N, C-alpha and C positions, 0 to 999 in steps of 0.2 A: 254479388261481385262488390268485395273490398275495394273504395276507389277513395282517393285524397286528391283534392284541386285544391294548385294556390292559386291567389292571386293577391294585387293591389301592389304590387310591385311597380317601378315608373323612374324617373330622372328626377335627382332634386339637387339642389346644390346642399352643401357640407354646410352641419347642423341647423338644417331642416330633417322632417319627420318623416315616416311613411308610416302604416300600419295593414302587417302582412294577413292575410286570412287565407286557412285553410280548411275548408269544405271536406267534411268526413260522410262519408255513407257505404254500407252494406257491414258495417258492426257496430256494436253495443260500445258507443264511446265510453261508456261508466268502466268498462273494462280495460282501458286501454290508456299508454301512456303514448304521446305526441311530442315529437322533438321535432326543430328546425333546426339544419342545415345548410351551409355556403359553400359553394365550390366554383372556384376559378378554374379556366381551362386549363386539364393535364394536369390538374392537382387532385390530391386527396380532399374529400367531402369532408368538411369539419364540422363541429356540431357548435350549437349557440345558446340554447338553450331549452326547454323539457319542462313538460306537464305532467304530473299522472292526475288525469282526471278524476280517478275515484275518492284520493284524499286532499287534490290540490298543492299536493308538494310539488316544488317549482326546482329550478335549477339554470345558471347562469355561468358562461365562461366569465372570470376573472374580469375582462376588457368589458363588457357592455350591461356591467352593475352597475346600478343607479341609473344607466341611459335606456336599455329597453325592458321589456315586462311582455311575460307571457299570460296569457290569461285563456279561461274555456266559456263555453255556451253550449252547454247540456242540450238547451231544450230546439239549438239551435243546429247541433253539431256542429259546432265549429271551434277551431283555437286559432286564439289571435297572439300577432307578435309586435306590439306598438315599437316603433324603432324611433328612440329622439335623439336628438343633437348628433346624428349621421355624420361619419367622416368619410374621406374621397378613399383611404384602405379598406372600407366593407364595402364594394362594389363588386358584386359579386352576383351568383343564381342563388337565388334562395328555396328550400328543398321543406316540405314537412314531411314526415316521417314517424307512421306506427308501431308503437313493440306493443303486441297481443300477448308477451310472454307472461302476463299473472304473476311476476316475482315479488319476496318481498321486498319492505322497503328498503332493507340493509342492503341486498342482493341490488336491489334496483339503483343506489346509490353509488355503486361501483362499476354500474355497465353501462348509463344513460349517456358518458361521453360518445360510445364506441359504436361506430355507423353499423356493424354487421348484428346489434342487439335488434335492429328495427327489421320488419319484416315486408315492409308494405312502404313504399314510395309515390309521392306526387310528382306532376311532371315538373315544377320549378317555376320562379317567377326571377326575372329579371329583377334588379337592383343596381341601379346608376348614381355614384355622388359623385359631383363635379366640385370639383377646388376651385 
């Protein structure tokens, strides 16, 4: 069974850091891309970052560049999202998602932002940043 399990969320003050972890089981991590998304109640799920595990290509939305770092540990079958200098408006539930599509580099660069590109999702972890 393919499964993603997030952990590492919590309550922090603005400017603090958190490291989210996505534990992956049931598939070979090498063939996947893993994305991190965030979602507020009643709103659409929005991408934050993505990593293609086979070649470590990473993507970030502009607002987190320089503050967030996505990484993978193939041996541990985990993907991490290091979030530094957190802001209050980044309070949300954060999800990791797996894309098993095996797309080319050019194809993946076009679709990584879209939730519909991912076929497996975790249950989410709450991140609350107080101002």
